[in-house]
FIZAVEX-195266 format. One record per residue (C-alpha): residue in one letter; x, y negated, z negated. Coordinates in steps of 0.2 Angstrom, whole numbers, plus 2048, in hexadecimal, padded with zeros to 3 digits. Each point is the difference from the previous one (the first is absolute). Example, Ala and Ser with C-alpha at 12.3 -4.5 7.8 and 13.67 -1.06 7.14 Angstrom:
residues 2
@rest: A	px: 83E	py: 816	pz: 7D9
@rest: S	px: 806	py: 7EF	pz: 803
***
This chain:
residues 167
@rest: M	px: 74C	py: D22	pz: E12
@rest: E	px: 801	py: 7FB	pz: 7ED
@rest: T	px: 80E	py: 7F6	pz: 7F9
@rest: Q	px: 808	py: 80F	pz: 7F9
@rest: D	px: 7FE	py: 809	pz: 810
@rest: Y	px: 80A	py: 7F3	pz: 809
@rest: S	px: 80D	py: 800	pz: 7F2
@rest: D	px: 802	py: 813	pz: 802
@rest: W	px: 801	py: 7FF	pz: 813
@rest: L	px: 80E	py: 7F3	pz: 7FF
@rest: Q	px: 809	py: 80A	pz: 7F3
@rest: A	px: 7FE	py: 810	pz: 80B
@rest: L	px: 807	py: 7F7	pz: 80F
@rest: S	px: 80F	py: 7FA	pz: 7F6
@rest: E	px: 804	py: 811	pz: 7FB
@rest: C	px: 7FE	py: 807	pz: 811
@rest: F	px: 80D	py: 7F3	pz: 807
@rest: A	px: 80C	py: 803	pz: 7F1
@rest: L	px: 7FE	py: 812	pz: 7FB
@rest: P	px: 7FC	py: 80C	pz: 80E
@rest: D	px: 7FE	py: 812	pz: 7F9
@rest: P	px: 7F2	py: 80C	pz: 7FF
@rest: Q	px: 7F5	py: 7F5	pz: 7F6
@rest: T	px: 803	py: 7F2	pz: 80D
@rest: V	px: 7F6	py: 80B	pz: 80C
@rest: D	px: 7F2	py: 801	pz: 7F3
@rest: L	px: 800	py: 7ED	pz: 7FE
@rest: L	px: 7FF	py: 7FE	pz: 813
@rest: Q	px: 7F1	py: 80B	pz: 801
@rest: A	px: 7F8	py: 7F7	pz: 7F1
@rest: I	px: 803	py: 7F0	pz: 809
@rest: D	px: 7F8	py: 807	pz: 810
@rest: A	px: 7F0	py: 804	pz: 7F6
@rest: I	px: 800	py: 7EE	pz: 7F9
@rest: Q	px: 804	py: 7F7	pz: 810
@rest: G	px: 7F5	py: 80A	pz: 80C
@rest: S	px: 80E	py: 80B	pz: 807
@rest: R	px: 809	py: 7F2	pz: 809
@rest: L	px: 810	py: 80A	pz: 7FE
@rest: K	px: 7F9	py: 810	pz: 806
@rest: A	px: 7FA	py: 7F7	pz: 80F
@rest: E	px: 810	py: 7F8	pz: 804
@rest: Y	px: 80C	py: 80D	pz: 7FA
@rest: A	px: 7F8	py: 811	pz: 7FE
@rest: G	px: 80F	py: 80B	pz: 7FC
@rest: Y	px: 807	py: 7FB	pz: 7F0
@rest: S	px: 808	py: 80D	pz: 7F4
@rest: V	px: 80C	py: 801	pz: 7F2
@rest: E	px: 80E	py: 802	pz: 80D
@rest: T	px: 7FB	py: 7F2	pz: 80C
@rest: V	px: 7FE	py: 7F4	pz: 7F1
@rest: A	px: 811	py: 804	pz: 7FA
@rest: A	px: 807	py: 7FE	pz: 812
@rest: Y	px: 7F7	py: 7EF	pz: 802
@rest: R	px: 808	py: 7FA	pz: 7F0
@rest: A	px: 811	py: 803	pz: 807
@rest: L	px: 7FC	py: 7F2	pz: 80D
@rest: F	px: 802	py: 7F4	pz: 7F2
@rest: E	px: 810	py: 808	pz: 7F8
@rest: A	px: 80A	py: 800	pz: 80F
@rest: S	px: 80A	py: 7EF	pz: 7FF
@rest: D	px: 802	py: 7FF	pz: 813
@rest: S	px: 7ED	py: 804	pz: 803
@rest: G	px: 7FB	py: 7ED	pz: 802
@rest: V	px: 7F0	py: 804	pz: 7F7
@rest: S	px: 7FF	py: 7F8	pz: 7EE
@rest: L	px: 7F2	py: 7FF	pz: 7F3
@rest: N	px: 80A	py: 7F1	pz: 7F8
@rest: M	px: 7F8	py: 7EF	pz: 802
@rest: S	px: 810	py: 7F7	pz: 801
@rest: D	px: 805	py: 80A	pz: 810
@rest: Y	px: 7F1	py: 7F7	pz: 809
@rest: L	px: 803	py: 7EE	pz: 7FA
@rest: D	px: 80E	py: 7F4	pz: 803
@rest: G	px: 80C	py: 7FD	pz: 7F1
@rest: E	px: 7F7	py: 7F1	pz: 7F9
@rest: Q	px: 7EF	py: 807	pz: 801
@rest: A	px: 806	py: 811	pz: 7F9
@rest: A	px: 808	py: 7F6	pz: 7F1
@rest: D	px: 7F0	py: 7F6	pz: 7FD
@rest: K	px: 7F5	py: 80F	pz: 800
@rest: Q	px: 80C	py: 80B	pz: 7F5
@rest: Q	px: 800	py: 7F2	pz: 7F3
@rest: Q	px: 7ED	py: 7FF	pz: 800
@rest: L	px: 7FF	py: 812	pz: 7FF
@rest: A	px: 80C	py: 801	pz: 7F2
@rest: Q	px: 7F5	py: 7F3	pz: 7F6
@rest: I	px: 7F1	py: 80A	pz: 803
@rest: C	px: 808	py: 810	pz: 7FA
@rest: E	px: 806	py: 7F7	pz: 7F1
@rest: K	px: 7EE	py: 7FA	pz: 7FC
@rest: L	px: 7F9	py: 811	pz: 803
@rest: G	px: 80E	py: 807	pz: 7F4
@rest: L	px: 808	py: 80A	pz: 80E
@rest: S	px: 811	py: 7F8	pz: 7FF
@rest: Q	px: 805	py: 80B	pz: 7F1
@rest: D	px: 7FC	py: 80F	pz: 80B
@rest: D	px: 811	py: 806	pz: 808
@rest: E	px: 7F7	py: 809	pz: 80E
@rest: F	px: 7FA	py: 7F0	pz: 807
@rest: E	px: 811	py: 7F7	pz: 801
@rest: P	px: 808	py: 80A	pz: 80F
@rest: M	px: 7EF	py: 800	pz: 809
@rest: L	px: 7FC	py: 7ED	pz: 7FE
@rest: G	px: 7F7	py: 7FB	pz: 810
@rest: S	px: 7FD	py: 812	pz: 807
@rest: L	px: 7EE	py: 805	pz: 806
@rest: P	px: 7FE	py: 80E	pz: 7F3
@rest: E	px: 804	py: 7F3	pz: 7F2
@rest: L	px: 7F4	py: 7F3	pz: 808
@rest: L	px: 7F2	py: 80D	pz: 801
@rest: E	px: 803	py: 805	pz: 7EE
@rest: I	px: 7FF	py: 7EE	pz: 7FA
@rest: S	px: 7F0	py: 7FE	pz: 80B
@rest: A	px: 7F9	py: 80F	pz: 7F8
@rest: L	px: 802	py: 7F8	pz: 7EE
@rest: L	px: 7F8	py: 7F0	pz: 807
@rest: A	px: 7F2	py: 809	pz: 808
@rest: Q	px: 7FB	py: 808	pz: 7EF
@rest: H	px: 7FA	py: 7EE	pz: 7FB
@rest: D	px: 7FC	py: 7F7	pz: 811
@rest: V	px: 801	py: 808	pz: 811
@rest: A	px: 800	py: 7EF	pz: 809
@rest: V	px: 810	py: 7FB	pz: 7F6
@rest: A	px: 808	py: 811	pz: 805
@rest: K	px: 7FC	py: 7FC	pz: 812
@rest: G	px: 807	py: 7EF	pz: 7FF
@rest: F	px: 810	py: 806	pz: 7F8
@rest: L	px: 803	py: 80D	pz: 80E
@rest: Q	px: 7FC	py: 7F2	pz: 80D
@rest: H	px: 80C	py: 7F4	pz: 7F9
@rest: F	px: 80E	py: 80D	pz: 7FD
@rest: A	px: 7FD	py: 80D	pz: 80E
@rest: G	px: 7F5	py: 7F8	pz: 80D
@rest: D	px: 80E	py: 7F8	pz: 80A
@rest: W	px: 80A	py: 810	pz: 802
@rest: L	px: 7F4	py: 80F	pz: 800
@rest: A	px: 7FC	py: 7FE	pz: 812
@rest: S	px: 813	py: 800	pz: 804
@rest: A	px: 803	py: 810	pz: 7F6
@rest: A	px: 7F1	py: 809	pz: 808
@rest: E	px: 806	py: 7FB	pz: 811
@rest: A	px: 812	py: 807	pz: 7FC
@rest: L	px: 7F8	py: 810	pz: 7FA
@rest: R	px: 7F5	py: 802	pz: 80F
@rest: E	px: 810	py: 7FF	pz: 80B
@rest: R	px: 809	py: 80E	pz: 7F6
@rest: D	px: 7FD	py: 812	pz: 803
@rest: G	px: 7F6	py: 806	pz: 7F1
@rest: G	px: 7FB	py: 7EF	pz: 7FA
@rest: A	px: 7ED	py: 802	pz: 803
@rest: L	px: 7FC	py: 805	pz: 7EE
@rest: Y	px: 807	py: 7F1	pz: 7F7
@rest: A	px: 7FA	py: 7F5	pz: 80E
@rest: A	px: 7EF	py: 806	pz: 7FC
@rest: M	px: 802	py: 7FD	pz: 7EE
@rest: I	px: 807	py: 7EE	pz: 803
@rest: G	px: 7F0	py: 7FE	pz: 80B
@rest: Q	px: 7F6	py: 804	pz: 7F1
@rest: V	px: 808	py: 7F3	pz: 7F5
@rest: Q	px: 7FE	py: 7F3	pz: 80E
@rest: D	px: 7ED	py: 805	pz: 801
@rest: F	px: 7FF	py: 7FE	pz: 7ED
@rest: I	px: 807	py: 7EF	pz: 800
@rest: Q	px: 7F5	py: 7FA	pz: 80E
@rest: A	px: 7F0	py: 808	pz: 7FA
@rest: G	px: 7F4	py: 7F3	pz: 7F8
***
């Protein structure tokens, strides 16, 4: 893929995690086309309704499934990474954007920042995701696989892991 394709793909994944609606299904289908239909192979039945239902996994406070980095790290690790992330957001001019503040350290935010970085250098975008998300993506995917209805987002997280590991 071209640099812009990677950026668009990361942005689409960010929106899929953050904003499930009819357009999300279109984004998922576009990602299937770019990624060789991995989602279709792992989870064939997605629709507007199922995407909305899966999003509810993250909104239930007692669900035990989280897209927030700090929920998969101990207190000191989380504080260090949050501080590093805040510095990067400031350098990218995102700290003035109110949308980012409540989401600091969430997977949608990390994917969105990575999409910005990928516009210039895909390797930097991969390094960014590896540093901030590498340690906890597997934990999040495993938690999703164990939940009824978590297969879709587990497959999406698997795509992010593949992106990070691809040479």
